[in-house]
Each structure stands twice: as structure tokens, then as C-alpha cells.
PDB file of N, CA, C and O in Angstrom:
ATOM      1  N   UNK A   1      38.538  45.136  29.174  1.00  0.00           N
ATOM      2  CA  UNK A   1      38.948  46.229  28.311  1.00  0.00           C
ATOM      3  C   UNK A   1      37.730  46.976  27.762  1.00  0.00           C
ATOM      4  O   UNK A   1      37.696  48.207  27.776  1.00  0.00           O
ATOM      5  N   UNK A   2      36.741  46.237  27.283  1.00  0.00           N
ATOM      6  CA  UNK A   2      35.592  46.909  26.677  1.00  0.00           C
ATOM      7  C   UNK A   2      34.877  47.805  27.679  1.00  0.00           C
ATOM      8  O   UNK A   2      34.373  48.866  27.311  1.00  0.00           O
ATOM      9  N   UNK A   3      34.830  47.394  28.929  1.00  0.00           N
ATOM     10  CA  UNK A   3      34.204  48.214  29.957  1.00  0.00           C
ATOM     11  C   UNK A   3      34.971  49.519  30.148  1.00  0.00           C
ATOM     12  O   UNK A   3      34.365  50.587  30.232  1.00  0.00           O
ATOM     13  N   UNK A   4      36.285  49.440  30.216  1.00  0.00           N
ATOM     14  CA  UNK A   4      37.089  50.652  30.406  1.00  0.00           C
ATOM     15  C   UNK A   4      37.095  51.544  29.171  1.00  0.00           C
ATOM     16  O   UNK A   4      37.183  52.765  29.296  1.00  0.00           O
ATOM     17  N   UNK A   5      37.004  50.960  27.996  1.00  0.00           N
ATOM     18  CA  UNK A   5      36.931  51.775  26.776  1.00  0.00           C
ATOM     19  C   UNK A   5      35.663  52.629  26.826  1.00  0.00           C
ATOM     20  O   UNK A   5      35.666  53.786  26.407  1.00  0.00           O
ATOM     21  N   UNK A   6      34.598  52.052  27.336  1.00  0.00           N
ATOM     22  CA  UNK A   6      33.314  52.761  27.377  1.00  0.00           C
ATOM     23  C   UNK A   6      33.282  53.868  28.426  1.00  0.00           C
ATOM     24  O   UNK A   6      32.635  54.894  28.212  1.00  0.00           O
ATOM     25  N   UNK A   7      33.969  53.681  29.557  1.00  0.00           N
ATOM     26  CA  UNK A   7      33.878  54.669  30.640  1.00  0.00           C
ATOM     27  C   UNK A   7      35.139  55.496  30.818  1.00  0.00           C
ATOM     28  O   UNK A   7      35.143  56.438  31.610  1.00  0.00           O
ATOM     29  N   UNK A   8      36.190  55.176  30.115  1.00  0.00           N
ATOM     30  CA  UNK A   8      37.479  55.868  30.151  1.00  0.00           C
ATOM     31  C   UNK A   8      38.311  55.563  31.388  1.00  0.00           C
ATOM     32  O   UNK A   8      39.528  55.417  31.277  1.00  0.00           O
ATOM     33  N   UNK A   9      37.697  55.463  32.560  1.00  0.00           N
ATOM     34  CA  UNK A   9      38.445  55.208  33.782  1.00  0.00           C
ATOM     35  C   UNK A   9      37.518  54.538  34.797  1.00  0.00           C
ATOM     36  O   UNK A   9      36.331  54.855  34.872  1.00  0.00           O
ATOM     37  N   UNK A  10      38.073  53.615  35.570  1.00  0.00           N
ATOM     38  CA  UNK A  10      37.277  52.959  36.598  1.00  0.00           C
ATOM     39  C   UNK A  10      38.157  52.469  37.721  1.00  0.00           C
ATOM     40  O   UNK A  10      39.310  52.096  37.503  1.00  0.00           O
ATOM     41  N   UNK A  11      37.611  52.470  38.934  1.00  0.00           N
ATOM     42  CA  UNK A  11      38.397  51.965  40.046  1.00  0.00           C
ATOM     43  C   UNK A  11      38.159  50.463  40.212  1.00  0.00           C
ATOM     44  O   UNK A  11      37.277  49.881  39.581  1.00  0.00           O
ATOM     45  N   UNK A  12      38.964  49.861  41.069  1.00  0.00           N
ATOM     46  CA  UNK A  12      38.948  48.421  41.250  1.00  0.00           C
ATOM     47  C   UNK A  12      37.554  47.926  41.639  1.00  0.00           C
ATOM     48  O   UNK A  12      37.079  46.930  41.094  1.00  0.00           O
ATOM     49  N   UNK A  13      36.902  48.604  42.566  1.00  0.00           N
ATOM     50  CA  UNK A  13      35.582  48.160  43.016  1.00  0.00           C
ATOM     51  C   UNK A  13      34.538  48.263  41.918  1.00  0.00           C
ATOM     52  O   UNK A  13      33.672  47.396  41.805  1.00  0.00           O
ATOM     53  N   UNK A  14      34.606  49.307  41.111  1.00  0.00           N
ATOM     54  CA  UNK A  14      33.705  49.444  39.959  1.00  0.00           C
ATOM     55  C   UNK A  14      33.888  48.270  39.008  1.00  0.00           C
ATOM     56  O   UNK A  14      32.915  47.658  38.567  1.00  0.00           O
ATOM     57  N   UNK A  15      35.144  47.960  38.696  1.00  0.00           N
ATOM     58  CA  UNK A  15      35.426  46.846  37.785  1.00  0.00           C
ATOM     59  C   UNK A  15      34.998  45.511  38.397  1.00  0.00           C
ATOM     60  O   UNK A  15      34.504  44.630  37.694  1.00  0.00           O
ATOM     61  N   UNK A  16      35.186  45.372  39.676  1.00  0.00           N
ATOM     62  CA  UNK A  16      34.803  44.155  40.382  1.00  0.00           C
ATOM     63  C   UNK A  16      33.295  43.935  40.282  1.00  0.00           C
ATOM     64  O   UNK A  16      32.845  42.831  39.978  1.00  0.00           O
ATOM     65  N   UNK A  17      32.529  44.973  40.533  1.00  0.00           N
ATOM     66  CA  UNK A  17      31.059  44.882  40.460  1.00  0.00           C
ATOM     67  C   UNK A  17      30.583  44.579  39.049  1.00  0.00           C
ATOM     68  O   UNK A  17      29.727  43.717  38.845  1.00  0.00           O
ATOM     69  N   UNK A  18      31.138  45.288  38.080  1.00  0.00           N
ATOM     70  CA  UNK A  18      30.668  45.163  36.697  1.00  0.00           C
ATOM     71  C   UNK A  18      31.058  43.847  36.033  1.00  0.00           C
ATOM     72  O   UNK A  18      30.314  43.328  35.200  1.00  0.00           O
ATOM     73  N   UNK A  19      32.210  43.310  36.393  1.00  0.00           N
ATOM     74  CA  UNK A  19      32.673  42.081  35.734  1.00  0.00           C
ATOM     75  C   UNK A  19      32.214  40.816  36.447  1.00  0.00           C
ATOM     76  O   UNK A  19      32.101  39.760  35.825  1.00  0.00           O
ATOM     77  N   UNK A  20      31.949  40.914  37.742  1.00  0.00           N
ATOM     78  CA  UNK A  20      31.589  39.724  38.499  1.00  0.00           C
ATOM     79  C   UNK A  20      32.782  38.815  38.772  1.00  0.00           C
ATOM     80  O   UNK A  20      32.609  37.678  39.211  1.00  0.00           O
ATOM     81  N   UNK A  21      33.968  39.302  38.520  1.00  0.00           N
ATOM     82  CA  UNK A  21      35.190  38.519  38.743  1.00  0.00           C
ATOM     83  C   UNK A  21      35.500  38.469  40.238  1.00  0.00           C
ATOM     84  O   UNK A  21      34.974  39.260  41.020  1.00  0.00           O
ATOM     85  N   UNK A  22      36.349  37.543  40.613  1.00  0.00           N
ATOM     86  CA  UNK A  22      36.825  37.516  41.988  1.00  0.00           C
ATOM     87  C   UNK A  22      37.918  38.573  42.123  1.00  0.00           C
ATOM     88  O   UNK A  22      38.476  39.019  41.121  1.00  0.00           O
ATOM     89  N   UNK A  23      38.222  38.970  43.342  1.00  0.00           N
ATOM     90  CA  UNK A  23      39.266  39.966  43.581  1.00  0.00           C
ATOM     91  C   UNK A  23      40.616  39.490  43.027  1.00  0.00           C
ATOM     92  O   UNK A  23      41.345  40.249  42.387  1.00  0.00           O
ATOM     93  N   UNK A  24      40.923  38.231  43.287  1.00  0.00           N
ATOM     94  CA  UNK A  24      42.198  37.684  42.821  1.00  0.00           C
ATOM     95  C   UNK A  24      42.295  37.649  41.309  1.00  0.00           C
ATOM     96  O   UNK A  24      43.319  38.022  40.735  1.00  0.00           O
ATOM     97  N   UNK A  25      41.214  37.195  40.656  1.00  0.00           N
ATOM     98  CA  UNK A  25      41.216  37.115  39.201  1.00  0.00           C
ATOM     99  C   UNK A  25      41.330  38.497  38.577  1.00  0.00           C
ATOM    100  O   UNK A  25      42.096  38.693  37.633  1.00  0.00           O
ATOM    101  N   UNK A  26      40.574  39.456  39.097  1.00  0.00           N
ATOM    102  CA  UNK A  26      40.625  40.811  38.558  1.00  0.00           C
ATOM    103  C   UNK A  26      42.002  41.420  38.753  1.00  0.00           C
ATOM    104  O   UNK A  26      42.518  42.096  37.863  1.00  0.00           O
ATOM    105  N   UNK A  27      42.593  41.184  39.902  1.00  0.00           N
ATOM    106  CA  UNK A  27      43.931  41.702  40.185  1.00  0.00           C
ATOM    107  C   UNK A  27      44.951  41.151  39.186  1.00  0.00           C
ATOM    108  O   UNK A  27      45.801  41.891  38.690  1.00  0.00           O
ATOM    109  N   UNK A  28      44.865  39.859  38.896  1.00  0.00           N
ATOM    110  CA  UNK A  28      45.781  39.230  37.929  1.00  0.00           C
ATOM    111  C   UNK A  28      45.559  39.808  36.538  1.00  0.00           C
ATOM    112  O   UNK A  28      46.521  40.100  35.828  1.00  0.00           O
ATOM    113  N   UNK A  29      44.302  39.975  36.144  1.00  0.00           N
ATOM    114  CA  UNK A  29      44.008  40.509  34.809  1.00  0.00           C
ATOM    115  C   UNK A  29      44.514  41.946  34.667  1.00  0.00           C
ATOM    116  O   UNK A  29      45.074  42.313  33.634  1.00  0.00           O
ATOM    117  N   UNK A  30      44.317  42.747  35.698  1.00  0.00           N
ATOM    118  CA  UNK A  30      44.821  44.123  35.665  1.00  0.00           C
ATOM    119  C   UNK A  30      46.342  44.118  35.541  1.00  0.00           C
ATOM    120  O   UNK A  30      46.905  44.882  34.757  1.00  0.00           O
ATOM    121  N   UNK A  31      47.005  43.261  36.312  1.00  0.00           N
ATOM    122  CA  UNK A  31      48.470  43.180  36.253  1.00  0.00           C
ATOM    123  C   UNK A  31      48.958  42.791  34.869  1.00  0.00           C
ATOM    124  O   UNK A  31      49.914  43.375  34.358  1.00  0.00           O
ATOM    125  N   UNK A  32      48.304  41.800  34.254  1.00  0.00           N
ATOM    126  CA  UNK A  32      48.720  41.360  32.917  1.00  0.00           C
ATOM    127  C   UNK A  32      48.499  42.445  31.876  1.00  0.00           C
ATOM    128  O   UNK A  32      49.350  42.658  31.012  1.00  0.00           O
ATOM    129  N   UNK A  33      47.372  43.129  31.949  1.00  0.00           N
ATOM    130  CA  UNK A  33      47.104  44.209  30.995  1.00  0.00           C
ATOM    131  C   UNK A  33      48.051  45.389  31.218  1.00  0.00           C
ATOM    132  O   UNK A  33      48.463  46.049  30.264  1.00  0.00           O
ATOM    133  N   UNK A  34      48.389  45.647  32.464  1.00  0.00           N
ATOM    134  CA  UNK A  34      49.356  46.708  32.762  1.00  0.00           C
ATOM    135  C   UNK A  34      50.734  46.332  32.234  1.00  0.00           C
ATOM    136  O   UNK A  34      51.418  47.170  31.646  1.00  0.00           O
ATOM    137  N   UNK A  35      51.153  45.079  32.438  1.00  0.00           N
ATOM    138  CA  UNK A  35      52.455  44.617  31.950  1.00  0.00           C
ATOM    139  C   UNK A  35      52.553  44.686  30.431  1.00  0.00           C
ATOM    140  O   UNK A  35      53.639  44.886  29.886  1.00  0.00           O
ATOM    141  N   UNK A  36      51.425  44.521  29.747  1.00  0.00           N
ATOM    142  CA  UNK A  36      51.390  44.608  28.284  1.00  0.00           C
ATOM    143  C   UNK A  36      51.265  46.059  27.811  1.00  0.00           C
ATOM    144  O   UNK A  36      51.191  46.316  26.609  1.00  0.00           O
ATOM    145  N   UNK A  37      51.243  47.000  28.748  1.00  0.00           N
ATOM    146  CA  UNK A  37      51.055  48.436  28.463  1.00  0.00           C
ATOM    147  C   UNK A  37      49.697  48.740  27.843  1.00  0.00           C
ATOM    148  O   UNK A  37      49.557  49.702  27.089  1.00  0.00           O
ATOM    149  N   UNK A  38      48.697  47.919  28.159  1.00  0.00           N
ATOM    150  CA  UNK A  38      47.335  48.152  27.679  1.00  0.00           C
ATOM    151  C   UNK A  38      46.530  48.994  28.665  1.00  0.00           C
ATOM    152  O   UNK A  38      45.548  49.632  28.286  1.00  0.00           O
ATOM    153  N   UNK A  39      46.949  48.995  29.934  1.00  0.00           N
ATOM    154  CA  UNK A  39      46.273  49.780  30.963  1.00  0.00           C
ATOM    155  C   UNK A  39      47.257  50.694  31.666  1.00  0.00           C
ATOM    156  O   UNK A  39      48.440  50.382  31.805  1.00  0.00           O
ATOM    157  N   UNK A  40      46.740  51.826  32.104  1.00  0.00           N
ATOM    158  CA  UNK A  40      47.465  52.703  33.002  1.00  0.00           C
ATOM    159  C   UNK A  40      46.823  52.526  34.370  1.00  0.00           C
ATOM    160  O   UNK A  40      45.607  52.648  34.515  1.00  0.00           O
ATOM    161  N   UNK A  41      47.640  52.239  35.363  1.00  0.00           N
ATOM    162  CA  UNK A  41      47.130  51.987  36.711  1.00  0.00           C
ATOM    163  C   UNK A  41      47.706  53.029  37.662  1.00  0.00           C
ATOM    164  O   UNK A  41      48.917  53.247  37.718  1.00  0.00           O
ATOM    165  N   UNK A  42      46.809  53.661  38.405  1.00  0.00           N
ATOM    166  CA  UNK A  42      47.195  54.658  39.405  1.00  0.00           C
ATOM    167  C   UNK A  42      46.733  54.166  40.764  1.00  0.00           C
ATOM    168  O   UNK A  42      45.552  53.879  40.958  1.00  0.00           O
ATOM    169  N   UNK A  43      47.657  54.068  41.698  1.00  0.00           N
ATOM    170  CA  UNK A  43      47.306  53.634  43.052  1.00  0.00           C
ATOM    171  C   UNK A  43      47.395  54.831  43.986  1.00  0.00           C
ATOM    172  O   UNK A  43      48.442  55.466  44.109  1.00  0.00           O
ATOM    173  N   UNK A  44      46.280  55.127  44.639  1.00  0.00           N
ATOM    174  CA  UNK A  44      46.194  56.236  45.571  1.00  0.00           C
ATOM    175  C   UNK A  44      45.434  55.771  46.818  1.00  0.00           C
ATOM    176  O   UNK A  44      45.177  54.579  46.988  1.00  0.00           O
ATOM    177  N   UNK A  45      45.086  56.700  47.665  1.00  0.00           N
ATOM    178  CA  UNK A  45      44.241  56.413  48.816  1.00  0.00           C
ATOM    179  C   UNK A  45      42.994  57.274  48.738  1.00  0.00           C
ATOM    180  O   UNK A  45      43.054  58.446  48.365  1.00  0.00           O
ATOM    181  N   UNK A  46      41.865  56.679  49.094  1.00  0.00           N
ATOM    182  CA  UNK A  46      40.589  57.389  49.126  1.00  0.00           C
ATOM    183  C   UNK A  46      39.963  57.100  50.481  1.00  0.00           C
ATOM    184  O   UNK A  46      39.659  55.946  50.785  1.00  0.00           O
ATOM    185  N   UNK A  47      39.766  58.113  51.287  1.00  0.00           N
ATOM    186  CA  UNK A  47      39.240  57.949  52.645  1.00  0.00           C
ATOM    187  C   UNK A  47      40.063  56.937  53.443  1.00  0.00           C
ATOM    188  O   UNK A  47      39.507  56.086  54.137  1.00  0.00           O
ATOM    189  N   UNK A  48      41.366  57.035  53.341  1.00  0.00           N
ATOM    190  CA  UNK A  48      42.317  56.161  54.048  1.00  0.00           C
ATOM    191  C   UNK A  48      42.297  54.707  53.587  1.00  0.00           C
ATOM    192  O   UNK A  48      42.832  53.841  54.280  1.00  0.00           O
ATOM    193  N   UNK A  49      41.698  54.420  52.442  1.00  0.00           N
ATOM    194  CA  UNK A  49      41.698  53.073  51.881  1.00  0.00           C
ATOM    195  C   UNK A  49      42.425  53.094  50.540  1.00  0.00           C
ATOM    196  O   UNK A  49      42.336  54.075  49.803  1.00  0.00           O
ATOM    197  N   UNK A  50      43.145  52.018  50.218  1.00  0.00           N
ATOM    198  CA  UNK A  50      43.803  51.958  48.911  1.00  0.00           C
ATOM    199  C   UNK A  50      42.773  52.066  47.782  1.00  0.00           C
ATOM    200  O   UNK A  50      41.683  51.500  47.863  1.00  0.00           O
ATOM    201  N   UNK A  51      43.132  52.789  46.752  1.00  0.00           N
ATOM    202  CA  UNK A  51      42.247  52.970  45.601  1.00  0.00           C
ATOM    203  C   UNK A  51      43.060  52.774  44.323  1.00  0.00           C
ATOM    204  O   UNK A  51      44.021  53.500  44.069  1.00  0.00           O
ATOM    205  N   UNK A  52      42.667  51.797  43.534  1.00  0.00           N
ATOM    206  CA  UNK A  52      43.341  51.509  42.268  1.00  0.00           C
ATOM    207  C   UNK A  52      42.465  51.989  41.126  1.00  0.00           C
ATOM    208  O   UNK A  52      41.353  51.497  40.935  1.00  0.00           O
ATOM    209  N   UNK A  53      42.977  52.958  40.362  1.00  0.00           N
ATOM    210  CA  UNK A  53      42.246  53.485  39.208  1.00  0.00           C
ATOM    211  C   UNK A  53      42.899  52.958  37.937  1.00  0.00           C
ATOM    212  O   UNK A  53      44.123  52.966  37.807  1.00  0.00           O
ATOM    213  N   UNK A  54      42.077  52.503  37.007  1.00  0.00           N
ATOM    214  CA  UNK A  54      42.574  51.938  35.749  1.00  0.00           C
ATOM    215  C   UNK A  54      41.986  52.701  34.572  1.00  0.00           C
ATOM    216  O   UNK A  54      40.825  53.110  34.597  1.00  0.00           O
ATOM    217  N   UNK A  55      42.791  52.882  33.555  1.00  0.00           N
ATOM    218  CA  UNK A  55      42.321  53.469  32.308  1.00  0.00           C
ATOM    219  C   UNK A  55      43.074  52.813  31.157  1.00  0.00           C
ATOM    220  O   UNK A  55      44.185  52.312  31.328  1.00  0.00           O
ATOM    221  N   UNK A  56      42.461  52.824  30.002  1.00  0.00           N
ATOM    222  CA  UNK A  56      43.057  52.207  28.821  1.00  0.00           C
ATOM    223  C   UNK A  56      44.133  53.131  28.262  1.00  0.00           C
ATOM    224  O   UNK A  56      43.904  54.329  28.092  1.00  0.00           O
ATOM    225  N   UNK A  57      45.295  52.576  27.982  1.00  0.00           N
ATOM    226  CA  UNK A  57      46.386  53.355  27.394  1.00  0.00           C
ATOM    227  C   UNK A  57      46.168  53.479  25.888  1.00  0.00           C
ATOM    228  O   UNK A  57      45.353  52.747  25.325  1.00  0.00           O
ATOM    229  N   UNK A  58      46.869  54.378  25.235  1.00  0.00           N
ATOM    230  CA  UNK A  58      46.758  54.468  23.769  1.00  0.00           C
ATOM    231  C   UNK A  58      47.090  53.135  23.081  1.00  0.00           C
ATOM    232  O   UNK A  58      46.427  52.756  22.115  1.00  0.00           O
ATOM    233  N   UNK A  59      48.105  52.432  23.572  1.00  0.00           N
ATOM    234  CA  UNK A  59      48.450  51.123  23.008  1.00  0.00           C
ATOM    235  C   UNK A  59      47.306  50.130  23.222  1.00  0.00           C
ATOM    236  O   UNK A  59      46.992  49.341  22.331  1.00  0.00           O
ATOM    237  N   UNK A  60      46.692  50.169  24.388  1.00  0.00           N
ATOM    238  CA  UNK A  60      45.571  49.288  24.688  1.00  0.00           C
ATOM    239  C   UNK A  60      44.366  49.585  23.815  1.00  0.00           C
ATOM    240  O   UNK A  60      43.681  48.669  23.362  1.00  0.00           O
ATOM    241  N   UNK A  61      44.105  50.859  23.580  1.00  0.00           N
ATOM    242  CA  UNK A  61      42.985  51.244  22.720  1.00  0.00           C
ATOM    243  C   UNK A  61      43.214  50.770  21.292  1.00  0.00           C
ATOM    244  O   UNK A  61      42.292  50.278  20.642  1.00  0.00           O
ATOM    245  N   UNK A  62      44.435  50.917  20.805  1.00  0.00           N
ATOM    246  CA  UNK A  62      44.756  50.456  19.447  1.00  0.00           C
ATOM    247  C   UNK A  62      44.586  48.942  19.354  1.00  0.00           C
ATOM    248  O   UNK A  62      44.044  48.440  18.370  1.00  0.00           O
ATOM    249  N   UNK A  63      45.044  48.211  20.369  1.00  0.00           N
ATOM    250  CA  UNK A  63      44.897  46.748  20.367  1.00  0.00           C
ATOM    251  C   UNK A  63      43.428  46.352  20.422  1.00  0.00           C
ATOM    252  O   UNK A  63      43.018  45.404  19.753  1.00  0.00           O
ATOM    253  N   UNK A  64      42.638  47.063  21.206  1.00  0.00           N
ATOM    254  CA  UNK A  64      41.212  46.769  21.303  1.00  0.00           C
ATOM    255  C   UNK A  64      40.514  47.027  19.970  1.00  0.00           C
ATOM    256  O   UNK A  64      39.688  46.225  19.533  1.00  0.00           O
ATOM    257  N   UNK A  65      40.841  48.130  19.335  1.00  0.00           N
ATOM    258  CA  UNK A  65      40.235  48.444  18.029  1.00  0.00           C
ATOM    259  C   UNK A  65      40.612  47.399  16.987  1.00  0.00           C
ATOM    260  O   UNK A  65      39.782  47.032  16.155  1.00  0.00           O
ATOM    261  N   UNK A  66      41.838  46.919  17.018  1.00  0.00           N
ATOM    262  CA  UNK A  66      42.274  45.852  16.106  1.00  0.00           C
ATOM    263  C   UNK A  66      41.482  44.578  16.370  1.00  0.00           C
ATOM    264  O   UNK A  66      41.058  43.900  15.435  1.00  0.00           O
ATOM    265  N   UNK A  67      41.285  44.256  17.639  1.00  0.00           N
ATOM    266  CA  UNK A  67      40.516  43.076  18.039  1.00  0.00           C
ATOM    267  C   UNK A  67      39.081  43.177  17.535  1.00  0.00           C
ATOM    268  O   UNK A  67      38.552  42.219  16.971  1.00  0.00           O
ATOM    269  N   UNK A  68      38.448  44.332  17.736  1.00  0.00           N
ATOM    270  CA  UNK A  68      37.065  44.526  17.302  1.00  0.00           C
ATOM    271  C   UNK A  68      36.963  44.399  15.783  1.00  0.00           C
ATOM    272  O   UNK A  68      36.025  43.784  15.276  1.00  0.00           O
ATOM    273  N   UNK A  69      37.915  44.974  15.061  1.00  0.00           N
ATOM    274  CA  UNK A  69      37.916  44.878  13.590  1.00  0.00           C
ATOM    275  C   UNK A  69      38.059  43.417  13.148  1.00  0.00           C
ATOM    276  O   UNK A  69      37.402  42.990  12.199  1.00  0.00           O
ATOM    277  N   UNK A  70      38.908  42.661  13.829  1.00  0.00           N
ATOM    278  CA  UNK A  70      39.097  41.245  13.484  1.00  0.00           C
ATOM    279  C   UNK A  70      37.828  40.445  13.747  1.00  0.00           C
ATOM    280  O   UNK A  70      37.468  39.580  12.948  1.00  0.00           O
ATOM    281  N   UNK A  71      37.154  40.719  14.845  1.00  0.00           N
ATOM    282  CA  UNK A  71      35.893  40.021  15.158  1.00  0.00           C
ATOM    283  C   UNK A  71      34.834  40.363  14.117  1.00  0.00           C
ATOM    284  O   UNK A  71      34.108  39.482  13.657  1.00  0.00           O
ATOM    285  N   UNK A  72      34.741  41.627  13.745  1.00  0.00           N
ATOM    286  CA  UNK A  72      33.762  42.036  12.713  1.00  0.00           C
ATOM    287  C   UNK A  72      34.056  41.323  11.400  1.00  0.00           C
ATOM    288  O   UNK A  72      33.138  40.838  10.738  1.00  0.00           O
ATOM    289  N   UNK A  73      35.314  41.256  11.025  1.00  0.00           N
ATOM    290  CA  UNK A  73      35.704  40.581   9.782  1.00  0.00           C
ATOM    291  C   UNK A  73      35.361  39.088   9.850  1.00  0.00           C
ATOM    292  O   UNK A  73      34.867  38.512   8.881  1.00  0.00           O
ATOM    293  N   UNK A  74      35.623  38.485  10.977  1.00  0.00           N
ATOM    294  CA  UNK A  74      35.326  37.062  11.161  1.00  0.00           C
ATOM    295  C   UNK A  74      33.823  36.797  11.044  1.00  0.00           C
ATOM    296  O   UNK A  74      33.409  35.802  10.449  1.00  0.00           O
ATOM    297  N   UNK A  75      33.016  37.684  11.608  1.00  0.00           N
ATOM    298  CA  UNK A  75      31.575  37.484  11.595  1.00  0.00           C
ATOM    299  C   UNK A  75      30.951  37.717  10.221  1.00  0.00           C
ATOM    300  O   UNK A  75      29.820  37.297   9.978  1.00  0.00           O
ATOM    301  N   UNK A  76      31.670  38.375   9.332  1.00  0.00           N
ATOM    302  CA  UNK A  76      31.176  38.572   7.961  1.00  0.00           C
ATOM    303  C   UNK A  76      31.117  37.269   7.194  1.00  0.00           C
ATOM    304  O   UNK A  76      30.246  37.083   6.344  1.00  0.00           O
ATOM    305  N   UNK A  77      32.052  36.351   7.490  1.00  0.00           N
ATOM    306  CA  UNK A  77      32.145  35.111   6.719  1.00  0.00           C
ATOM    307  C   UNK A  77      31.208  34.045   7.171  1.00  0.00           C
ATOM    308  O   UNK A  77      31.192  32.954   6.600  1.00  0.00           O
TER     309      UNK A  77
END
């Protein structure tokens, strides 16, 4: 989530490179975040290859901001 918040949108290969996750793990994480309405996922084709683009939804951004605020509060104590 933090990576997508910073760049607004990223494709599957970009996320794969940046996170170091396996293809299967990243696919599962994207699916779970999409099911929670935290990500918007667009599937298209680029040069005849499948292309999955992900971006943070408004609900996902609000949840991320809440998470960051909670971590900051926790670190104060």
C-alpha cells in the first residue's frame, strides 16, 4: 500500500520488482486488497501481454492514513 500511495499507480511487474515478493504472493495480496476495496485493479493488454494496473482507492487511502496515524501514536509512548 505505501508504495502505491507514493506513486499513485503501478503495474504488476513494477510492484513485483519493488516489493521482492513472489508472483503468487503478490497476486494474493492484490486480490485481498481489491476484495477489501482498498485497491482499484485494471486488467488490460500491453504489447499483447496481460497488464494489471493497481491504484489505491479512496477507501484504501483513508485506511492507510488511519494506520499511519495509529503507528505514529504508538511510537509516541
